N, C-alpha and C positions, 0 to 999 in steps of 0.2 A: 469483453468482460463478461463473460458470462453465469447466473444462478441455474440451481437446480438444487430443488426440496428432497430433501433425501430423510428414506425414515429406515430403520434397522428393530422395530418391535416385531418381533413375532414373523411376518418376510419384508425381505427388502424390495421397494419398490420408489424409483424417481422419477419426481415430476420432470415438463417437458422445461426443455433450458431457454431461459431469456433475457437479451439481452440487456446488460445491468449497464453498459457505457462501452462507447465506443469513440475509436479512433487511432490516432499513431503513438505510440509509446513504445519506450524504449527496451531497444529488446536485446540477451542476452543467447544468441544462437536461436533454438526452432520454440523457444519459453520466453514471457516474457515478465521480466522483474520484478515482482511487487511485497510487499508485506504483509501478514494479517495480525493486527490486532490483541495483545492477549481475548481477551471476550471475546473477538471474533466479532465486535458490533463498527470497526473501521480497516484502512486497508491503508496505502500510501502505489505508487508508483511512480515512473519518471517521464515527466513528458517532454519531451526537445523540445529547444528553448529555438530564438530563429539567432544564434548567433554566426557568423559568418567565420569566426577560426576556432580551432577549439581549447578549452575549456588551459591555463597553467600552472592552475592552480584552485587546493582547494583549504579553503576554509571549514577548521569544526573544533567546537568546543565543548571539550569532554569532562568540565563542570558543567554541565548548565540544568541539571538540577538544584546544587548547589546554589547556581544563580536567582535558578525560579525561585526559592525557598526566600533569597531575602528581597525579591523583589516585592512576593506578592508572602506577607508573612501571614502565619498560621491561626487562626480565631477563636 
C-alpha cells in the first residue's frame, strides 16, 4: 500500500509515493480489496489466514451498533 500527498490548490502537485505497509493481502482481480473510514484516518483490508481449507460459513451481526450501545452506555 502506497501513500502520496496531493496538493490541488493553485497548481496540482503530488509527493513521491511512500510505502505505508507491505505484505500479502486478499486481492480481487488486479486490486487489493480495502475500505477507508469516513474521516479518512483508517482503512481495513483482509490478510489471508493460514487455513488448510476454505471457510464454509460466515457469521455477521446486523445489530452490532445496538449491542455496542447496550454494552457501553452513554455517560
